[in-house]
PDB file of N, CA, C and O in Angstrom:
ATOM      1  N   MET A   1      97.967  12.758 212.211  1.00  0.00           N
ATOM      2  CA  MET A   1      97.301  11.480 212.081  1.00  0.00           C
ATOM      3  C   MET A   1      98.363  10.399 211.878  1.00  0.00           C
ATOM      4  O   MET A   1      99.263  10.555 211.053  1.00  0.00           O
ATOM      5  N   THR A   2      98.256   9.312 212.627  1.00  0.00           N
ATOM      6  CA  THR A   2      99.239   8.236 212.565  1.00  0.00           C
ATOM      7  C   THR A   2      98.941   7.277 211.420  1.00  0.00           C
ATOM      8  O   THR A   2      97.875   7.326 210.805  1.00  0.00           O
ATOM      9  N   TRP A   3      99.917   6.395 211.145  1.00  0.00           N
ATOM     10  CA  TRP A   3      99.737   5.352 210.126  1.00  0.00           C
ATOM     11  C   TRP A   3      98.536   4.484 210.473  1.00  0.00           C
ATOM     12  O   TRP A   3      97.757   4.118 209.594  1.00  0.00           O
ATOM     13  N   THR A   4      98.387   4.157 211.742  1.00  0.00           N
ATOM     14  CA  THR A   4      97.262   3.327 212.176  1.00  0.00           C
ATOM     15  C   THR A   4      95.944   4.050 211.945  1.00  0.00           C
ATOM     16  O   THR A   4      94.964   3.425 211.538  1.00  0.00           O
ATOM     17  N   ASP A   5      95.900   5.348 212.194  1.00  0.00           N
ATOM     18  CA  ASP A   5      94.678   6.120 211.947  1.00  0.00           C
ATOM     19  C   ASP A   5      94.305   6.092 210.466  1.00  0.00           C
ATOM     20  O   ASP A   5      93.137   5.918 210.119  1.00  0.00           O
ATOM     21  N   HIS A   6      95.305   6.266 209.593  1.00  0.00           N
ATOM     22  CA  HIS A   6      95.054   6.209 208.149  1.00  0.00           C
ATOM     23  C   HIS A   6      94.555   4.821 207.744  1.00  0.00           C
ATOM     24  O   HIS A   6      93.618   4.693 206.956  1.00  0.00           O
ATOM     25  N   LEU A   7      95.191   3.787 208.291  1.00  0.00           N
ATOM     26  CA  LEU A   7      94.805   2.418 207.979  1.00  0.00           C
ATOM     27  C   LEU A   7      93.383   2.135 208.468  1.00  0.00           C
ATOM     28  O   LEU A   7      92.591   1.517 207.756  1.00  0.00           O
ATOM     29  N   ARG A   8      93.067   2.580 209.661  1.00  0.00           N
ATOM     30  CA  ARG A   8      91.728   2.387 210.232  1.00  0.00           C
ATOM     31  C   ARG A   8      90.675   3.055 209.348  1.00  0.00           C
ATOM     32  O   ARG A   8      89.635   2.461 209.065  1.00  0.00           O
ATOM     33  N   ARG A   9      90.941   4.278 208.917  1.00  0.00           N
ATOM     34  CA  ARG A   9      90.001   5.008 208.057  1.00  0.00           C
ATOM     35  C   ARG A   9      89.818   4.277 206.720  1.00  0.00           C
ATOM     36  O   ARG A   9      88.700   4.147 206.222  1.00  0.00           O
ATOM     37  N   TRP A  10      90.937   3.802 206.148  1.00  0.00           N
ATOM     38  CA  TRP A  10      90.888   3.093 204.878  1.00  0.00           C
ATOM     39  C   TRP A  10      90.061   1.804 205.000  1.00  0.00           C
ATOM     40  O   TRP A  10      89.235   1.504 204.138  1.00  0.00           O
ATOM     41  N   ILE A  11      90.295   1.052 206.077  1.00  0.00           N
ATOM     42  CA  ILE A  11      89.572  -0.203 206.297  1.00  0.00           C
ATOM     43  C   ILE A  11      88.081   0.055 206.460  1.00  0.00           C
ATOM     44  O   ILE A  11      87.265  -0.686 205.910  1.00  0.00           O
ATOM     45  N   ARG A  12      87.713   1.084 207.200  1.00  0.00           N
ATOM     46  CA  ARG A  12      86.301   1.416 207.375  1.00  0.00           C
ATOM     47  C   ARG A  12      85.609   1.690 206.043  1.00  0.00           C
ATOM     48  O   ARG A  12      84.440   1.347 205.865  1.00  0.00           O
ATOM     49  N   ARG A  13      86.335   2.311 205.106  1.00  0.00           N
ATOM     50  CA  ARG A  13      85.753   2.730 203.827  1.00  0.00           C
ATOM     51  C   ARG A  13      85.736   1.633 202.760  1.00  0.00           C
ATOM     52  O   ARG A  13      85.107   1.808 201.716  1.00  0.00           O
ATOM     53  N   LEU A  14      86.406   0.517 202.998  1.00  0.00           N
ATOM     54  CA  LEU A  14      86.446  -0.549 202.005  1.00  0.00           C
ATOM     55  C   LEU A  14      85.058  -1.124 201.764  1.00  0.00           C
ATOM     56  O   LEU A  14      84.260  -1.242 202.694  1.00  0.00           O
ATOM     57  N   PRO A  15      84.766  -1.486 200.501  1.00  0.00           N
ATOM     58  CA  PRO A  15      83.509  -2.205 200.263  1.00  0.00           C
ATOM     59  C   PRO A  15      83.613  -3.587 200.906  1.00  0.00           C
ATOM     60  O   PRO A  15      84.674  -4.211 200.883  1.00  0.00           O
ATOM     61  N   LYS A  16      82.542  -4.045 201.461  1.00  0.00           N
ATOM     62  CA  LYS A  16      82.560  -5.342 202.124  1.00  0.00           C
ATOM     63  C   LYS A  16      81.593  -6.277 201.402  1.00  0.00           C
ATOM     64  O   LYS A  16      80.532  -5.814 200.985  1.00  0.00           O
ATOM     65  N   PRO A  17      81.886  -7.529 201.235  1.00  0.00           N
ATOM     66  CA  PRO A  17      83.120  -8.209 201.639  1.00  0.00           C
ATOM     67  C   PRO A  17      84.265  -7.869 200.687  1.00  0.00           C
ATOM     68  O   PRO A  17      84.056  -7.489 199.535  1.00  0.00           O
ATOM     69  N   CYS A  18      85.476  -8.018 201.210  1.00  0.00           N
ATOM     70  CA  CYS A  18      86.674  -7.808 200.409  1.00  0.00           C
ATOM     71  C   CYS A  18      87.834  -8.564 201.041  1.00  0.00           C
ATOM     72  O   CYS A  18      87.694  -9.185 202.095  1.00  0.00           O
ATOM     73  N   GLY A  19      88.968  -8.501 200.383  1.00  0.00           N
ATOM     74  CA  GLY A  19      90.162  -9.155 200.894  1.00  0.00           C
ATOM     75  C   GLY A  19      91.329  -8.197 200.904  1.00  0.00           C
ATOM     76  O   GLY A  19      91.406  -7.287 200.078  1.00  0.00           O
ATOM     77  N   ILE A  20      92.238  -8.402 201.844  1.00  0.00           N
ATOM     78  CA  ILE A  20      93.460  -7.598 201.948  1.00  0.00           C
ATOM     79  C   ILE A  20      94.648  -8.540 201.917  1.00  0.00           C
ATOM     80  O   ILE A  20      94.710  -9.504 202.680  1.00  0.00           O
ATOM     81  N   PHE A  21      95.587  -8.256 201.032  1.00  0.00           N
ATOM     82  CA  PHE A  21      96.844  -8.996 200.959  1.00  0.00           C
ATOM     83  C   PHE A  21      97.897  -8.118 201.621  1.00  0.00           C
ATOM     84  O   PHE A  21      98.327  -7.117 201.048  1.00  0.00           O
ATOM     85  N   ALA A  22      98.310  -8.492 202.824  1.00  0.00           N
ATOM     86  CA  ALA A  22      99.221  -7.674 203.629  1.00  0.00           C
ATOM     87  C   ALA A  22     100.676  -7.969 203.291  1.00  0.00           C
ATOM     88  O   ALA A  22     101.008  -9.062 202.832  1.00  0.00           O
ATOM     89  N   ALA A  23     101.529  -6.998 203.520  1.00  0.00           N
ATOM     90  CA  ALA A  23     102.953  -7.106 203.193  1.00  0.00           C
ATOM     91  C   ALA A  23     103.651  -8.212 203.978  1.00  0.00           C
ATOM     92  O   ALA A  23     104.583  -8.838 203.474  1.00  0.00           O
ATOM     93  N   ASN A  24     103.208  -8.451 205.199  1.00  0.00           N
ATOM     94  CA  ASN A  24     103.780  -9.525 206.011  1.00  0.00           C
ATOM     95  C   ASN A  24     102.784  -9.883 207.113  1.00  0.00           C
ATOM     96  O   ASN A  24     101.730  -9.259 207.235  1.00  0.00           O
ATOM     97  N   ASP A  25     103.124 -10.876 207.899  1.00  0.00           N
ATOM     98  CA  ASP A  25     102.199 -11.364 208.921  1.00  0.00           C
ATOM     99  C   ASP A  25     102.009 -10.369 210.064  1.00  0.00           C
ATOM    100  O   ASP A  25     100.937 -10.330 210.667  1.00  0.00           O
ATOM    101  N   GLU A  26     103.015  -9.574 210.373  1.00  0.00           N
ATOM    102  CA  GLU A  26     102.847  -8.555 211.409  1.00  0.00           C
ATOM    103  C   GLU A  26     101.808  -7.528 210.986  1.00  0.00           C
ATOM    104  O   GLU A  26     100.969  -7.119 211.789  1.00  0.00           O
ATOM    105  N   VAL A  27     101.862  -7.113 209.727  1.00  0.00           N
ATOM    106  CA  VAL A  27     100.883  -6.158 209.220  1.00  0.00           C
ATOM    107  C   VAL A  27      99.492  -6.805 209.177  1.00  0.00           C
ATOM    108  O   VAL A  27      98.500  -6.164 209.525  1.00  0.00           O
ATOM    109  N   SER A  28      99.416  -8.067 208.754  1.00  0.00           N
ATOM    110  CA  SER A  28      98.112  -8.728 208.705  1.00  0.00           C
ATOM    111  C   SER A  28      97.501  -8.819 210.104  1.00  0.00           C
ATOM    112  O   SER A  28      96.288  -8.672 210.257  1.00  0.00           O
ATOM    113  N   ASN A  29      98.319  -9.058 211.116  1.00  0.00           N
ATOM    114  CA  ASN A  29      97.823  -9.105 212.490  1.00  0.00           C
ATOM    115  C   ASN A  29      97.379  -7.713 212.952  1.00  0.00           C
ATOM    116  O   ASN A  29      96.394  -7.584 213.679  1.00  0.00           O
ATOM    117  N   HIS A  30      98.092  -6.692 212.538  1.00  0.00           N
ATOM    118  CA  HIS A  30      97.714  -5.316 212.869  1.00  0.00           C
ATOM    119  C   HIS A  30      96.344  -5.002 212.249  1.00  0.00           C
ATOM    120  O   HIS A  30      95.484  -4.409 212.900  1.00  0.00           O
ATOM    121  N   ILE A  31      96.154  -5.400 211.004  1.00  0.00           N
ATOM    122  CA  ILE A  31      94.875  -5.209 210.321  1.00  0.00           C
ATOM    123  C   ILE A  31      93.766  -5.972 211.048  1.00  0.00           C
ATOM    124  O   ILE A  31      92.666  -5.451 211.232  1.00  0.00           O
ATOM    125  N   ARG A  32      94.061  -7.210 211.461  1.00  0.00           N
ATOM    126  CA  ARG A  32      93.089  -8.011 212.206  1.00  0.00           C
ATOM    127  C   ARG A  32      92.671  -7.287 213.484  1.00  0.00           C
ATOM    128  O   ARG A  32      91.492  -7.267 213.838  1.00  0.00           O
ATOM    129  N   GLY A  33      93.635  -6.701 214.164  1.00  0.00           N
ATOM    130  CA  GLY A  33      93.336  -5.956 215.390  1.00  0.00           C
ATOM    131  C   GLY A  33      92.456  -4.743 215.138  1.00  0.00           C
ATOM    132  O   GLY A  33      91.540  -4.461 215.910  1.00  0.00           O
ATOM    133  N   ILE A  34      92.736  -4.032 214.066  1.00  0.00           N
ATOM    134  CA  ILE A  34      91.902  -2.879 213.705  1.00  0.00           C
ATOM    135  C   ILE A  34      90.487  -3.346 213.395  1.00  0.00           C
ATOM    136  O   ILE A  34      89.517  -2.724 213.826  1.00  0.00           O
ATOM    137  N   CYS A  35      90.367  -4.437 212.649  1.00  0.00           N
ATOM    138  CA  CYS A  35      89.044  -4.970 212.326  1.00  0.00           C
ATOM    139  C   CYS A  35      88.281  -5.324 213.606  1.00  0.00           C
ATOM    140  O   CYS A  35      87.086  -5.047 213.710  1.00  0.00           O
ATOM    141  N   ALA A  36      88.960  -5.928 214.572  1.00  0.00           N
ATOM    142  CA  ALA A  36      88.307  -6.281 215.833  1.00  0.00           C
ATOM    143  C   ALA A  36      87.816  -5.023 216.549  1.00  0.00           C
ATOM    144  O   ALA A  36      86.692  -4.993 217.051  1.00  0.00           O
ATOM    145  N   THR A  37      88.646  -3.997 216.598  1.00  0.00           N
ATOM    146  CA  THR A  37      88.267  -2.741 217.243  1.00  0.00           C
ATOM    147  C   THR A  37      87.079  -2.088 216.550  1.00  0.00           C
ATOM    148  O   THR A  37      86.204  -1.515 217.199  1.00  0.00           O
ATOM    149  N   GLU A  38      87.060  -2.181 215.229  1.00  0.00           N
ATOM    150  CA  GLU A  38      85.991  -1.572 214.430  1.00  0.00           C
ATOM    151  C   GLU A  38      84.769  -2.481 214.280  1.00  0.00           C
ATOM    152  O   GLU A  38      83.806  -2.125 213.601  1.00  0.00           O
ATOM    153  N   ARG A  39      84.811  -3.660 214.920  1.00  0.00           N
ATOM    154  CA  ARG A  39      83.723  -4.649 214.840  1.00  0.00           C
ATOM    155  C   ARG A  39      83.446  -5.073 213.399  1.00  0.00           C
ATOM    156  O   ARG A  39      82.297  -5.220 212.982  1.00  0.00           O
ATOM    157  N   ILE A  40      84.536  -5.266 212.651  1.00  0.00           N
ATOM    158  CA  ILE A  40      84.461  -5.776 211.284  1.00  0.00           C
ATOM    159  C   ILE A  40      84.839  -7.248 211.346  1.00  0.00           C
ATOM    160  O   ILE A  40      85.911  -7.597 211.840  1.00  0.00           O
ATOM    161  N   SER A  41      83.967  -8.106 210.849  1.00  0.00           N
ATOM    162  CA  SER A  41      84.166  -9.543 210.957  1.00  0.00           C
ATOM    163  C   SER A  41      85.243 -10.045 209.994  1.00  0.00           C
ATOM    164  O   SER A  41      85.199  -9.798 208.789  1.00  0.00           O
ATOM    165  N   VAL A  42      86.217 -10.765 210.576  1.00  0.00           N
ATOM    166  CA  VAL A  42      87.262 -11.446 209.799  1.00  0.00           C
ATOM    167  C   VAL A  42      86.969 -12.935 209.918  1.00  0.00           C
ATOM    168  O   VAL A  42      86.882 -13.423 211.045  1.00  0.00           O
ATOM    169  N   PRO A  43      86.817 -13.672 208.862  1.00  0.00           N
ATOM    170  CA  PRO A  43      86.989 -13.355 207.447  1.00  0.00           C
ATOM    171  C   PRO A  43      85.695 -13.030 206.704  1.00  0.00           C
ATOM    172  O   PRO A  43      85.721 -12.879 205.482  1.00  0.00           O
ATOM    173  N   ASP A  44      84.563 -12.919 207.404  1.00  0.00           N
ATOM    174  CA  ASP A  44      83.293 -12.726 206.704  1.00  0.00           C
ATOM    175  C   ASP A  44      83.212 -11.403 205.941  1.00  0.00           C
ATOM    176  O   ASP A  44      82.777 -11.375 204.790  1.00  0.00           O
ATOM    177  N   GLU A  45      83.629 -10.313 206.577  1.00  0.00           N
ATOM    178  CA  GLU A  45      83.588  -9.012 205.912  1.00  0.00           C
ATOM    179  C   GLU A  45      84.914  -8.668 205.236  1.00  0.00           C
ATOM    180  O   GLU A  45      84.938  -8.131 204.129  1.00  0.00           O
ATOM    181  N   ILE A  46      86.009  -8.982 205.914  1.00  0.00           N
ATOM    182  CA  ILE A  46      87.345  -8.747 205.358  1.00  0.00           C
ATOM    183  C   ILE A  46      88.187  -9.997 205.569  1.00  0.00           C
ATOM    184  O   ILE A  46      88.413 -10.424 206.701  1.00  0.00           O
ATOM    185  N   ALA A  47      88.645 -10.575 204.467  1.00  0.00           N
ATOM    186  CA  ALA A  47      89.574 -11.706 204.526  1.00  0.00           C
ATOM    187  C   ALA A  47      90.986 -11.131 204.460  1.00  0.00           C
ATOM    188  O   ALA A  47      91.244 -10.202 203.695  1.00  0.00           O
ATOM    189  N   ILE A  48      91.888 -11.672 205.249  1.00  0.00           N
ATOM    190  CA  ILE A  48      93.254 -11.148 205.318  1.00  0.00           C
ATOM    191  C   ILE A  48      94.231 -12.278 205.012  1.00  0.00           C
ATOM    192  O   ILE A  48      94.119 -13.371 205.566  1.00  0.00           O
ATOM    193  N   VAL A  49      95.190 -12.008 204.126  1.00  0.00           N
ATOM    194  CA  VAL A  49      96.273 -12.945 203.833  1.00  0.00           C
ATOM    195  C   VAL A  49      97.580 -12.191 204.023  1.00  0.00           C
ATOM    196  O   VAL A  49      97.755 -11.097 203.486  1.00  0.00           O
ATOM    197  N   GLY A  50      98.493 -12.774 204.784  1.00  0.00           N
ATOM    198  CA  GLY A  50      99.801 -12.180 205.010  1.00  0.00           C
ATOM    199  C   GLY A  50     100.870 -12.936 204.251  1.00  0.00           C
ATOM    200  O   GLY A  50     100.587 -13.874 203.505  1.00  0.00           O
ATOM    201  N   VAL A  51     102.105 -12.509 204.456  1.00  0.00           N
ATOM    202  CA  VAL A  51     103.269 -13.142 203.829  1.00  0.00           C
ATOM    203  C   VAL A  51     104.276 -13.471 204.923  1.00  0.00           C
ATOM    204  O   VAL A  51     104.469 -12.670 205.839  1.00  0.00           O
ATOM    205  N   ASP A  52     104.902 -14.599 204.850  1.00  0.00           N
ATOM    206  CA  ASP A  52     105.985 -15.115 205.706  1.00  0.00           C
ATOM    207  C   ASP A  52     105.592 -16.411 206.395  1.00  0.00           C
ATOM    208  O   ASP A  52     106.460 -17.171 206.824  1.00  0.00           O
ATOM    209  N   ASN A  53     104.294 -16.673 206.508  1.00  0.00           N
ATOM    210  CA  ASN A  53     103.798 -17.882 207.152  1.00  0.00           C
ATOM    211  C   ASN A  53     104.402 -18.063 208.548  1.00  0.00           C
ATOM    212  O   ASN A  53     104.865 -19.146 208.907  1.00  0.00           O
ATOM    213  N   ASP A  54     104.384 -16.979 209.321  1.00  0.00           N
ATOM    214  CA  ASP A  54     104.922 -16.984 210.684  1.00  0.00           C
ATOM    215  C   ASP A  54     103.873 -17.580 211.629  1.00  0.00           C
ATOM    216  O   ASP A  54     102.932 -16.901 212.038  1.00  0.00           O
ATOM    217  N   GLU A  55     104.052 -18.848 211.961  1.00  0.00           N
ATOM    218  CA  GLU A  55     103.067 -19.545 212.788  1.00  0.00           C
ATOM    219  C   GLU A  55     102.918 -18.932 214.175  1.00  0.00           C
ATOM    220  O   GLU A  55     101.854 -19.039 214.784  1.00  0.00           O
ATOM    221  N   SER A  56     103.970 -18.291 214.680  1.00  0.00           N
ATOM    222  CA  SER A  56     103.870 -17.666 216.002  1.00  0.00           C
ATOM    223  C   SER A  56     102.868 -16.514 215.992  1.00  0.00           C
ATOM    224  O   SER A  56     102.348 -16.137 217.042  1.00  0.00           O
ATOM    225  N   ILE A  57     102.599 -15.964 214.835  1.00  0.00           N
ATOM    226  CA  ILE A  57     101.569 -14.926 214.703  1.00  0.00           C
ATOM    227  C   ILE A  57     100.266 -15.559 214.244  1.00  0.00           C
ATOM    228  O   ILE A  57      99.238 -15.423 214.908  1.00  0.00           O
ATOM    229  N   CYS A  58     100.304 -16.246 213.117  1.00  0.00           N
ATOM    230  CA  CYS A  58      99.082 -16.730 212.452  1.00  0.00           C
ATOM    231  C   CYS A  58      98.264 -17.698 213.290  1.00  0.00           C
ATOM    232  O   CYS A  58      97.035 -17.636 213.279  1.00  0.00           O
ATOM    233  N   ALA A  59      98.916 -18.577 214.006  1.00  0.00           N
ATOM    234  CA  ALA A  59      98.204 -19.616 214.754  1.00  0.00           C
ATOM    235  C   ALA A  59      97.813 -19.189 216.163  1.00  0.00           C
ATOM    236  O   ALA A  59      97.050 -19.885 216.833  1.00  0.00           O
ATOM    237  N   ASN A  60      98.327 -18.054 216.617  1.00  0.00           N
ATOM    238  CA  ASN A  60      98.092 -17.653 218.001  1.00  0.00           C
ATOM    239  C   ASN A  60      97.170 -16.461 218.154  1.00  0.00           C
ATOM    240  O   ASN A  60      97.163 -15.813 219.200  1.00  0.00           O
ATOM    241  N   VAL A  61      96.389 -16.161 217.121  1.00  0.00           N
ATOM    242  CA  VAL A  61      95.402 -15.089 217.196  1.00  0.00           C
ATOM    243  C   VAL A  61      94.046 -15.657 216.795  1.00  0.00           C
ATOM    244  O   VAL A  61      93.958 -16.722 216.185  1.00  0.00           O
ATOM    245  N   HIS A  62      92.989 -14.924 217.149  1.00  0.00           N
ATOM    246  CA  HIS A  62      91.642 -15.359 216.774  1.00  0.00           C
ATOM    247  C   HIS A  62      90.965 -14.272 215.973  1.00  0.00           C
ATOM    248  O   HIS A  62      90.901 -13.130 216.428  1.00  0.00           O
ATOM    249  N   PRO A  63      90.461 -14.587 214.801  1.00  0.00           N
ATOM    250  CA  PRO A  63      90.617 -15.865 214.123  1.00  0.00           C
ATOM    251  C   PRO A  63      92.039 -16.040 213.612  1.00  0.00           C
ATOM    252  O   PRO A  63      92.766 -15.066 213.418  1.00  0.00           O
ATOM    253  N   ASN A  64      92.432 -17.307 213.395  1.00  0.00           N
ATOM    254  CA  ASN A  64      93.757 -17.571 212.844  1.00  0.00           C
ATOM    255  C   ASN A  64      93.894 -16.865 211.503  1.00  0.00           C
ATOM    256  O   ASN A  64      92.921 -16.711 210.765  1.00  0.00           O
ATOM    257  N   LEU A  65      95.115 -16.440 211.199  1.00  0.00           N
ATOM    258  CA  LEU A  65      95.365 -15.732 209.949  1.00  0.00           C
ATOM    259  C   LEU A  65      95.947 -16.667 208.900  1.00  0.00           C
ATOM    260  O   LEU A  65      96.692 -17.594 209.220  1.00  0.00           O
ATOM    261  N   SER A  66      95.600 -16.414 207.655  1.00  0.00           N
ATOM    262  CA  SER A  66      96.171 -17.147 206.525  1.00  0.00           C
ATOM    263  C   SER A  66      97.412 -16.408 206.054  1.00  0.00           C
ATOM    264  O   SER A  66      97.488 -15.181 206.126  1.00  0.00           O
ATOM    265  N   SER A  67      98.382 -17.175 205.571  1.00  0.00           N
ATOM    266  CA  SER A  67      99.630 -16.570 205.120  1.00  0.00           C
ATOM    267  C   SER A  67     100.257 -17.446 204.041  1.00  0.00           C
ATOM    268  O   SER A  67     100.001 -18.647 203.967  1.00  0.00           O
ATOM    269  N   VAL A  68     101.066 -16.830 203.224  1.00  0.00           N
ATOM    270  CA  VAL A  68     101.818 -17.558 202.206  1.00  0.00           C
ATOM    271  C   VAL A  68     103.303 -17.367 202.475  1.00  0.00           C
ATOM    272  O   VAL A  68     103.722 -16.372 203.066  1.00  0.00           O
ATOM    273  N   LEU A  69     104.080 -18.331 202.033  1.00  0.00           N
ATOM    274  CA  LEU A  69     105.522 -18.246 202.174  1.00  0.00           C
ATOM    275  C   LEU A  69     106.098 -17.896 200.813  1.00  0.00           C
ATOM    276  O   LEU A  69     106.011 -18.688 199.875  1.00  0.00           O
ATOM    277  N   ALA A  70     106.683 -16.717 200.705  1.00  0.00           N
ATOM    278  CA  ALA A  70     107.246 -16.260 199.437  1.00  0.00           C
ATOM    279  C   ALA A  70     108.571 -16.965 199.159  1.00  0.00           C
ATOM    280  O   ALA A  70     109.357 -17.206 200.075  1.00  0.00           O
ATOM    281  N   ASP A  71     108.809 -17.292 197.904  1.00  0.00           N
ATOM    282  CA  ASP A  71     110.077 -17.886 197.480  1.00  0.00           C
ATOM    283  C   ASP A  71     111.016 -16.740 197.103  1.00  0.00           C
ATOM    284  O   ASP A  71     111.183 -16.422 195.925  1.00  0.00           O
ATOM    285  N   ASN A  72     111.624 -16.127 198.118  1.00  0.00           N
ATOM    286  CA  ASN A  72     112.446 -14.933 197.906  1.00  0.00           C
ATOM    287  C   ASN A  72     113.621 -15.179 196.973  1.00  0.00           C
ATOM    288  O   ASN A  72     113.989 -14.292 196.202  1.00  0.00           O
ATOM    289  N   GLU A  73     114.210 -16.353 197.027  1.00  0.00           N
ATOM    290  CA  GLU A  73     115.338 -16.647 196.149  1.00  0.00           C
ATOM    291  C   GLU A  73     114.894 -16.641 194.688  1.00  0.00           C
ATOM    292  O   GLU A  73     115.555 -16.042 193.840  1.00  0.00           O
ATOM    293  N   ALA A  74     113.785 -17.299 194.394  1.00  0.00           N
ATOM    294  CA  ALA A  74     113.283 -17.323 193.021  1.00  0.00           C
ATOM    295  C   ALA A  74     112.875 -15.924 192.565  1.00  0.00           C
ATOM    296  O   ALA A  74     113.097 -15.554 191.411  1.00  0.00           O
ATOM    297  N   ILE A  75     112.285 -15.154 193.462  1.00  0.00           N
ATOM    298  CA  ILE A  75     111.907 -13.780 193.128  1.00  0.00           C
ATOM    299  C   ILE A  75     113.141 -12.963 192.785  1.00  0.00           C
ATOM    300  O   ILE A  75     113.124 -12.192 191.825  1.00  0.00           O
ATOM    301  N   GLY A  76     114.203 -13.119 193.552  1.00  0.00           N
ATOM    302  CA  GLY A  76     115.459 -12.401 193.296  1.00  0.00           C
ATOM    303  C   GLY A  76     116.065 -12.776 191.957  1.00  0.00           C
ATOM    304  O   GLY A  76     116.497 -11.903 191.204  1.00  0.00           O
ATOM    305  N   PHE A  77     116.100 -14.073 191.651  1.00  0.00           N
ATOM    306  CA  PHE A  77     116.646 -14.517 190.366  1.00  0.00           C
ATOM    307  C   PHE A  77     115.811 -13.977 189.206  1.00  0.00           C
ATOM    308  O   PHE A  77     116.361 -13.551 188.190  1.00  0.00           O
ATOM    309  N   ARG A  78     114.490 -13.994 189.353  1.00  0.00           N
ATOM    310  CA  ARG A  78     113.611 -13.483 188.296  1.00  0.00           C
ATOM    311  C   ARG A  78     113.814 -11.989 188.103  1.00  0.00           C
ATOM    312  O   ARG A  78     113.852 -11.514 186.968  1.00  0.00           O
ATOM    313  N   ALA A  79     113.946 -11.246 189.186  1.00  0.00           N
ATOM    314  CA  ALA A  79     114.190  -9.805 189.094  1.00  0.00           C
ATOM    315  C   ALA A  79     115.522  -9.521 188.411  1.00  0.00           C
ATOM    316  O   ALA A  79     115.613  -8.621 187.576  1.00  0.00           O
ATOM    317  N   ALA A  80     116.553 -10.282 188.760  1.00  0.00           N
ATOM    318  CA  ALA A  80     117.864 -10.093 188.116  1.00  0.00           C
ATOM    319  C   ALA A  80     117.784 -10.409 186.632  1.00  0.00           C
ATOM    320  O   ALA A  80     118.380  -9.707 185.815  1.00  0.00           O
ATOM    321  N   HIS A  81     117.054 -11.458 186.275  1.00  0.00           N
ATOM    322  CA  HIS A  81     116.889 -11.826 184.878  1.00  0.00           C
ATOM    323  C   HIS A  81     116.182 -10.705 184.098  1.00  0.00           C
ATOM    324  O   HIS A  81     116.606 -10.345 183.000  1.00  0.00           O
ATOM    325  N   LEU A  82     115.121 -10.166 184.667  1.00  0.00           N
ATOM    326  CA  LEU A  82     114.395  -9.083 184.010  1.00  0.00           C
ATOM    327  C   LEU A  82     115.260  -7.829 183.849  1.00  0.00           C
ATOM    328  O   LEU A  82     115.194  -7.149 182.824  1.00  0.00           O
ATOM    329  N   MET A  83     116.062  -7.533 184.860  1.00  0.00           N
ATOM    330  CA  MET A  83     116.965  -6.376 184.746  1.00  0.00           C
ATOM    331  C   MET A  83     118.023  -6.610 183.682  1.00  0.00           C
ATOM    332  O   MET A  83     118.349  -5.694 182.927  1.00  0.00           O
ATOM    333  N   ALA A  84     118.565  -7.817 183.607  1.00  0.00           N
ATOM    334  CA  ALA A  84     119.588  -8.139 182.612  1.00  0.00           C
ATOM    335  C   ALA A  84     119.005  -8.012 181.202  1.00  0.00           C
ATOM    336  O   ALA A  84     119.696  -7.563 180.287  1.00  0.00           O
ATOM    337  N   GLU A  85     117.758  -8.398 181.023  1.00  0.00           N
ATOM    338  CA  GLU A  85     117.116  -8.274 179.697  1.00  0.00           C
ATOM    339  C   GLU A  85     117.024  -6.827 179.254  1.00  0.00           C
ATOM    340  O   GLU A  85     117.043  -6.547 178.055  1.00  0.00           O
ATOM    341  N   GLN A  86     116.925  -5.913 180.191  1.00  0.00           N
ATOM    342  CA  GLN A  86     116.822  -4.488 179.845  1.00  0.00           C
ATOM    343  C   GLN A  86     118.117  -3.953 179.230  1.00  0.00           C
ATOM    344  O   GLN A  86     118.096  -2.967 178.493  1.00  0.00           O
ATOM    345  N   PHE A  87     119.234  -4.598 179.533  1.00  0.00           N
ATOM    346  CA  PHE A  87     120.526  -4.112 179.076  1.00  0.00           C
ATOM    347  C   PHE A  87     121.132  -4.945 177.953  1.00  0.00           C
ATOM    348  O   PHE A  87     122.244  -4.652 177.513  1.00  0.00           O
ATOM    349  N   LEU A  88     120.440  -5.965 177.478  1.00  0.00           N
ATOM    350  CA  LEU A  88     120.938  -6.797 176.389  1.00  0.00           C
ATOM    351  C   LEU A  88     120.481  -6.297 175.047  1.00  0.00           C
ATOM    352  O   LEU A  88     120.816  -6.889 174.021  1.00  0.00           O
TER     353      LEU A  88
END
């Protein structure tokens, strides 16, 4: 069984309505495609939010996908700070 098969099975079993926060916009688009194949309405049954705010993906599919832009630099500094606290 492939990753897509596992994802498809998981999506089918989700309670609806619900939301999925995807790791990135490519994954959110993959989820959108699975929903279309399974005749699951986006965003009525499953709302999808991705990460990276890649307009070449989000704006060029139907329905358009929502995405957030992560502040990776701030996340890195916060992670380093938390790790440093462990050793002080």
